[in-house]
C-alpha positions as CSV (number, residue, x, y, z in Angstrom):
1,M,85.1,-91.8,-43.0
2,K,82.5,-92.8,-40.5
3,L,85.1,-92.5,-37.7
4,L,86.1,-89.0,-38.9
5,A,82.4,-87.9,-38.9
6,S,82.0,-89.3,-35.4
7,A,85.1,-87.5,-34.2
8,R,83.9,-84.2,-35.7
9,L,80.5,-84.7,-34.1
10,A,82.1,-85.3,-30.7
11,V,84.3,-82.2,-31.0
12,A,81.4,-80.1,-32.1
13,S,79.3,-81.4,-29.2
14,V,82.1,-80.6,-26.7
15,A,82.5,-77.1,-28.1
16,L,78.8,-76.5,-28.0
17,L,78.5,-77.7,-24.4
18,G,81.5,-75.6,-23.5
19,S,80.0,-72.5,-25.0
20,I,76.7,-73.1,-23.3
21,A,78.3,-73.7,-19.9
22,C,80.6,-70.7,-20.2
23,G,77.8,-68.4,-21.2
24,A,75.3,-69.8,-18.6
25,K,74.2,-67.4,-15.9
26,T,73.9,-68.6,-12.3
27,P,70.4,-68.2,-10.9
28,T,70.0,-65.0,-8.8
29,Q,67.7,-64.1,-5.9
30,P,64.7,-62.0,-6.9
31,D,65.2,-58.4,-6.3
32,Q,64.2,-57.5,-2.7
33,P,62.4,-54.2,-2.2
34,P,64.5,-51.7,-0.2
35,A,63.7,-51.6,3.5
36,P,61.3,-48.8,4.4
37,V,62.9,-45.6,5.8
38,Y,60.8,-44.1,8.6
39,E,60.9,-40.4,9.3
40,L,61.9,-39.3,12.8
41,K,59.0,-37.2,14.0
42,T,59.1,-34.5,16.7
43,S,56.0,-33.5,18.5
44,T,56.0,-30.5,20.8
45,F,53.2,-30.1,23.4
46,T,52.4,-27.3,25.8
47,G,50.2,-27.2,28.8
48,T,49.7,-26.4,32.4
49,V,50.1,-28.7,35.4
50,T,48.3,-27.8,38.6
51,T,49.1,-29.0,42.1
52,G,48.8,-32.8,42.0
53,G,48.0,-32.8,38.3
54,T,49.0,-34.8,35.2
55,V,48.7,-33.8,31.6
56,M,49.1,-36.5,28.9
57,F,49.4,-36.3,25.1
58,P,48.8,-39.1,22.5
59,F,51.0,-39.8,19.5
60,T,51.2,-42.6,17.0
61,V,54.4,-44.7,16.5
62,V,54.7,-46.1,13.0
63,N,57.9,-48.1,13.5
64,P,59.2,-49.3,16.8
65,G,62.4,-47.5,17.7
66,K,63.6,-45.1,20.3
67,I,61.1,-42.7,21.9
68,N,62.8,-39.7,23.6
69,V,60.8,-37.4,25.9
70,S,62.0,-34.2,27.6
71,I,60.7,-31.0,29.2
72,T,62.1,-28.1,27.3
73,E,60.5,-25.2,29.2
74,L,58.9,-24.6,32.7
75,A,57.4,-21.4,34.1
76,P,57.2,-19.5,36.4
77,V,60.0,-21.5,38.1
78,S,62.3,-23.2,35.5
79,T,64.2,-25.2,38.1
80,I,61.3,-27.2,39.5
81,T,61.5,-31.0,39.3
82,M,58.5,-32.6,37.5
83,G,57.6,-36.1,36.5
84,I,57.6,-37.5,33.0
85,A,55.3,-40.4,32.1
86,L,55.1,-42.6,29.0
87,G,52.6,-45.3,28.2
88,S,49.9,-46.8,25.9
89,W,47.1,-44.6,24.7
90,D,43.5,-45.9,24.8
91,A,41.7,-43.8,22.2
92,A,38.3,-45.1,23.0
93,A,38.6,-44.1,26.6
94,S,41.0,-41.2,26.1
95,T,43.2,-42.5,28.8
96,C,46.9,-43.3,29.1
97,T,48.1,-46.4,30.9
98,Q,51.4,-45.2,32.3
99,Q,54.2,-47.8,31.9
100,L,57.3,-45.6,32.5
101,Q,57.6,-42.9,35.1
102,A,60.6,-40.6,35.6
103,P,59.8,-38.7,38.8
104,A,62.9,-36.5,38.8
105,A,62.8,-34.7,35.4
106,T,64.2,-31.3,35.0
107,I,64.5,-29.1,31.9
108,N,66.4,-30.8,28.9
109,V,67.0,-34.1,30.6
110,V,66.0,-36.7,28.0
111,Y,64.3,-40.0,29.0
112,E,64.3,-42.8,26.5
113,A,62.0,-45.9,25.9
114,D,62.0,-48.7,23.3
115,P,58.4,-49.6,22.2
116,S,58.1,-53.2,21.0
117,A,55.4,-52.5,18.4
118,P,53.8,-49.7,16.4
119,G,50.7,-48.2,18.0
120,E,49.1,-45.5,20.0
121,Y,51.3,-44.2,22.8
122,C,51.1,-41.2,25.2
123,A,53.6,-39.1,27.1
124,G,53.2,-36.3,29.6
125,V,54.2,-34.3,32.6
126,Y,52.9,-34.7,36.2
127,D,53.4,-33.0,39.6
128,T,55.7,-35.0,41.9
129,G,54.7,-32.8,44.9
130,N,56.7,-29.7,43.9
131,V,54.0,-27.7,42.1
132,Q,52.8,-24.9,44.4
133,V,51.3,-22.8,41.7
134,S,50.1,-23.7,38.2
135,T,53.2,-24.4,36.1
136,T,53.2,-24.1,32.3
137,F,55.5,-26.3,30.3
138,T,56.7,-27.3,26.9
139,F,57.3,-30.9,26.3
140,K,59.1,-32.6,23.4
141,V,58.6,-36.2,22.1
142,T,60.7,-37.7,19.3
143,Y,59.7,-41.1,17.7
144,Y,59.3,-43.0,14.5
């Protein structure tokens, strides 16, 4: 009788362990928040470049990614070649430290940069020696 009781206990123990093992869940990683989605921003600037002049505009990059800059309009002569500059903006001094210069920009030619960190940046248009009379422009910057 004692043997039969021990056998039943052993079978019950195996069945219990089997049901626990089969129903056990494997540990999971904690839920990760989704990666933030940054909105692509477009800033359009207008101004006038005089002979030998430079006009710069500040903007704030929230997430490093591509920055695209282009001149979209020039007047009175739309075929003039201008310079495009891109750099870091110093808000305290209201100055731009130019880091990229494209001295042969024409309308709708896009120049691209890859900032390494979020922060204050600046972009603008400058005379490369071609401006004979004040030239108005429209300048577009896309960034994250």
